[in-house]
C-alpha positions as CSV (number, residue, x, y, z in Angstrom):
1,X,-0.9,-17.9,-6.9
2,X,0.5,-19.3,-10.0
3,X,3.4,-21.5,-7.9
4,X,5.2,-22.7,-11.3
5,X,5.6,-19.0,-11.8
6,X,6.5,-17.7,-8.0
7,X,7.9,-20.7,-6.9
8,X,10.9,-19.5,-4.7
9,X,8.5,-17.0,-3.0
10,X,5.4,-19.0,-2.3
11,X,4.6,-17.4,1.2
12,X,4.7,-14.2,0.1
13,X,1.3,-12.8,-0.3
14,X,2.6,-9.2,-1.6
15,X,3.8,-8.3,-4.9
16,X,6.2,-5.3,-5.9
17,X,6.1,-4.3,-10.0
18,X,9.2,-3.0,-11.2
19,X,10.4,-1.8,-14.9
20,X,13.5,-0.2,-15.5
21,X,14.0,3.8,-17.1
22,X,15.8,5.5,-19.1
23,X,18.8,7.5,-17.8
24,X,17.9,11.2,-18.6
25,X,21.4,12.0,-19.6
26,X,23.3,8.5,-20.8
27,X,19.8,6.9,-21.5
28,X,21.1,3.8,-19.8
29,X,18.8,1.8,-17.6
30,X,17.8,2.2,-14.1
31,X,15.8,1.9,-11.7
32,X,12.7,4.0,-12.0
33,X,11.6,6.8,-8.6
34,X,8.8,5.3,-8.4
35,X,9.4,1.7,-8.6
36,X,12.2,2.7,-5.9
37,X,9.6,3.9,-3.5
38,X,7.4,0.9,-4.2
39,X,10.4,-1.6,-2.9
40,X,11.2,0.7,0.0
41,X,7.4,0.9,1.2
42,X,7.0,-3.5,1.0
43,X,10.4,-3.3,3.1
44,X,8.9,-1.4,5.7
45,X,5.8,-3.5,5.6
46,X,7.8,-6.2,7.0
47,X,6.7,-8.9,5.0
48,X,7.6,-11.4,2.6
49,X,7.6,-9.7,-1.3
50,X,8.3,-11.0,-4.5
51,X,9.2,-8.5,-6.9
52,X,8.2,-8.8,-10.7
53,X,8.9,-7.2,-14.2
54,X,6.9,-8.0,-17.3
55,X,8.9,-7.7,-20.8
56,X,12.3,-8.3,-22.4
57,X,15.0,-7.0,-19.5
58,X,18.4,-8.7,-18.8
59,X,20.4,-8.7,-15.6
60,X,22.2,-5.3,-16.5
61,X,18.9,-3.6,-16.9
62,X,17.5,-4.6,-13.6
63,X,20.9,-4.6,-11.7
64,X,19.6,-1.1,-9.9
65,X,16.9,-3.0,-8.4
66,X,18.8,-5.9,-7.1
67,X,21.3,-3.8,-5.6
68,X,18.4,-1.4,-3.7
69,X,17.0,-4.4,-2.0
70,X,15.2,-6.7,-4.4
71,X,16.7,-10.3,-3.3
72,X,15.5,-11.6,-6.6
73,X,13.4,-10.9,-9.4
74,X,11.0,-12.9,-11.5
75,X,11.1,-11.7,-15.0
76,X,8.1,-13.0,-17.5
77,X,9.4,-12.9,-20.7
78,X,7.5,-11.3,-23.2
79,X,8.2,-10.1,-26.7
80,X,9.1,-6.7,-27.4
81,X,6.7,-4.2,-27.8
82,X,4.2,-6.2,-26.3
83,X,1.2,-5.0,-23.8
84,X,2.5,-6.8,-20.7
85,X,-0.9,-5.9,-18.9
86,X,-2.9,-9.4,-19.5
87,X,0.4,-11.8,-18.4
88,X,0.2,-9.8,-15.2
89,X,-3.2,-10.3,-14.2
90,X,-2.7,-13.8,-15.1
91,X,0.1,-13.7,-12.6
92,X,-1.0,-11.8,-10.2
93,X,-4.0,-13.0,-9.0
94,X,-3.0,-15.2,-5.6
95,X,-1.3,-11.8,-4.1
96,X,-3.0,-9.9,-1.8
97,X,-1.3,-6.8,-2.1
98,X,0.5,-5.3,-5.1
99,X,2.6,-2.4,-5.1
100,X,3.5,-0.2,-7.8
101,X,4.9,2.9,-8.9
102,X,2.2,5.5,-9.9
103,X,4.1,5.5,-13.6
104,X,6.5,3.7,-15.3
105,X,10.1,5.7,-16.1
106,X,10.2,4.6,-19.8
107,X,7.9,3.7,-22.6
108,X,4.5,5.8,-22.6
109,X,4.7,6.1,-18.9
110,X,0.7,6.7,-19.4
111,X,0.3,6.1,-15.4
112,X,-2.4,4.0,-17.0
113,X,-1.2,0.5,-16.1
114,X,-2.1,0.5,-11.9
115,X,-5.7,0.8,-13.1
116,X,-5.9,-2.0,-16.0
117,X,-4.6,-3.9,-13.1
118,X,-7.2,-3.1,-10.3
119,X,-10.0,-3.5,-13.5
120,X,-8.9,-6.6,-14.5
121,X,-7.9,-7.9,-11.3
122,X,-11.6,-7.2,-9.8
123,X,-9.8,-5.3,-6.5
124,X,-9.5,-1.7,-5.4
125,X,-6.8,0.8,-6.3
126,X,-5.3,3.5,-4.0
127,X,-3.5,5.3,-5.8
128,X,-0.9,7.9,-5.1
129,X,0.4,6.3,-1.8
130,X,2.9,7.9,0.6
131,X,2.9,5.2,4.0
132,X,0.8,1.9,4.3
133,X,-0.4,0.1,7.2
134,X,-2.3,-2.5,7.9
135,X,-5.1,-2.7,11.0
136,X,-7.5,-5.1,11.9
137,X,-7.7,-6.4,8.4
138,X,-8.6,-3.0,7.0
139,X,-5.1,-1.5,4.9
140,X,-5.1,1.9,5.8
141,X,-3.2,4.5,3.2
142,X,-2.0,8.5,3.5
143,X,-2.2,9.8,-0.2
144,X,0.2,12.6,-1.6
145,X,-2.0,15.0,-3.5
146,X,-0.6,18.4,-5.4
147,X,1.1,21.0,-3.5
148,X,1.3,19.2,-0.3
149,X,-1.8,18.0,0.3
150,X,-2.6,14.4,2.2
151,X,-6.0,12.4,2.6
152,X,-6.4,9.0,3.7
153,X,-7.7,6.1,2.0
154,X,-8.9,3.0,3.6
155,X,-9.5,-0.7,1.3
156,X,-9.2,-4.2,2.7
157,X,-7.6,-6.8,0.8
158,X,-6.8,-7.7,-1.5
159,X,-5.6,-4.6,-3.0
160,X,-3.2,-3.0,-5.7
161,X,-1.3,0.6,-4.6
162,X,0.7,2.9,-6.8
163,X,3.2,4.6,-4.8
164,X,4.3,8.2,-5.0
165,X,8.1,9.0,-5.6
166,X,8.5,10.7,-2.8
167,X,9.0,8.0,-0.6
168,X,12.3,6.1,-2.3
169,X,14.7,5.5,0.0
170,X,18.4,5.3,-1.9
171,X,20.5,2.3,-0.6
172,X,22.5,1.0,-3.2
173,X,24.7,-2.4,-2.6
174,X,27.1,-3.9,-4.4
175,X,26.8,-6.9,-2.0
176,X,23.2,-6.7,-2.7
177,X,23.6,-6.7,-6.9
178,X,26.3,-9.7,-6.5
179,X,23.6,-11.8,-4.1
180,X,20.6,-11.1,-6.3
181,X,19.1,-13.6,-8.8
182,X,17.1,-13.4,-11.9
183,X,14.7,-15.9,-12.7
184,X,13.3,-16.0,-16.2
185,X,9.6,-17.3,-17.1
186,X,7.6,-17.6,-20.4
187,X,4.7,-15.9,-20.5
188,X,2.2,-15.1,-23.4
189,X,2.3,-11.3,-24.6
190,X,-0.9,-9.4,-26.3
191,X,-0.4,-6.7,-29.1
192,X,0.2,-3.2,-28.0
193,X,-3.5,-1.8,-28.3
194,X,-2.9,0.9,-31.3
195,X,-3.2,4.8,-29.8
196,X,-6.9,6.2,-29.8
197,X,-6.4,9.8,-31.4
198,X,-8.9,12.6,-30.0
199,X,-9.4,16.4,-31.1
200,X,-7.4,18.8,-28.3
201,X,-10.2,20.4,-26.1
202,X,-10.2,24.5,-26.2
203,X,-9.1,25.9,-22.9
204,X,-11.6,28.6,-21.4
205,X,-9.0,32.0,-22.2
206,X,-9.3,33.7,-19.0
207,X,-7.1,36.2,-20.6
208,X,-10.5,37.4,-22.8
209,X,-11.7,39.1,-19.7
210,X,-11.2,42.8,-20.2
211,X,-11.0,45.4,-17.1
212,X,-9.1,46.1,-14.5
213,X,-8.2,43.9,-11.7
214,X,-10.7,45.5,-9.1
215,X,-13.4,45.6,-11.9
216,X,-12.5,41.0,-12.7
217,X,-12.8,40.6,-8.7
218,X,-15.8,43.1,-8.2
219,X,-18.0,41.4,-11.3
220,X,-16.6,37.9,-10.2
221,X,-18.3,38.8,-6.2
222,X,-21.5,40.3,-8.1
223,X,-21.9,36.9,-10.0
224,X,-21.6,34.5,-7.3
225,X,-25.3,32.4,-6.6
226,X,-27.7,34.0,-4.3
227,X,-26.7,37.6,-4.5
228,X,-23.0,37.8,-4.4
229,X,-20.9,39.6,-1.7
230,X,-20.3,43.2,-0.7
231,X,-17.3,45.5,-0.4
232,X,-16.5,46.3,3.1
233,X,-14.9,50.0,2.8
234,X,-16.6,51.5,6.5
235,X,-15.7,50.2,9.6
236,X,-13.2,49.2,11.4
237,X,-10.8,46.5,11.1
238,X,-12.2,44.4,13.7
239,X,-15.9,45.0,12.0
240,X,-13.9,44.2,8.5
241,X,-12.0,41.4,9.4
242,X,-15.8,39.8,11.0
243,X,-17.5,40.7,7.5
244,X,-14.7,38.4,5.7
245,X,-14.9,35.4,8.3
246,X,-18.8,35.4,7.6
247,X,-18.2,35.3,3.9
248,X,-16.3,32.1,4.5
249,X,-18.6,30.6,7.0
250,X,-21.5,30.8,4.5
251,X,-19.2,29.3,1.6
252,X,-18.0,26.5,4.3
253,X,-14.3,27.7,3.8
254,X,-13.4,27.2,7.5
255,X,-15.4,25.3,10.7
256,X,-15.1,27.3,13.3
């Protein structure tokens, strides 16, 4: 850990990264939903943690984080429009666990920062985390996927986890805002890399298929590997249900 930067939190092995977002209506700086979820997760872990922001921001811009659980924030002062990744990599090497939102609420919001940090620090990344716990030296995460699906992930420390905004816990406190401390440290900035533009890839046009819905369905069935399926018209409801179940088992869509 860089003791010159984090002298106040020298015992902490967990870092939470925050970056102000722009309010969609007023445009004023406010806390990002992913950052608040990362803060809430850090509190639930019950471990000492350090909150860090890299960039040019004053207390007004970071006020929401102070009011929602960050007792102190260390700001790495960087020139405007500079790349914060090298400064963050230099500052975070000594932390066992780094938490951040999936994407920033402001700027380009490309969601690349967690991956760049994981690559630069040479540690695993657990993306899209909803819950996190430690057992027997291993960190176990519940990952949120599209359409409400969930998946279990595990990795050994040191590691980095990006947190989904679903886990945010609004708890705005005026007293916390007044007690909050902002510490500023100089940091070396790096030029922002120029964006690389690539030609758009044309998606396959499904609407180009002709024919009725039944004809397209029969064509898809007949076109499957291994001779395709079959249309069951005869038999009672039990026989038809058995045919559907056999199809699902053949394609390993069910495990019973």
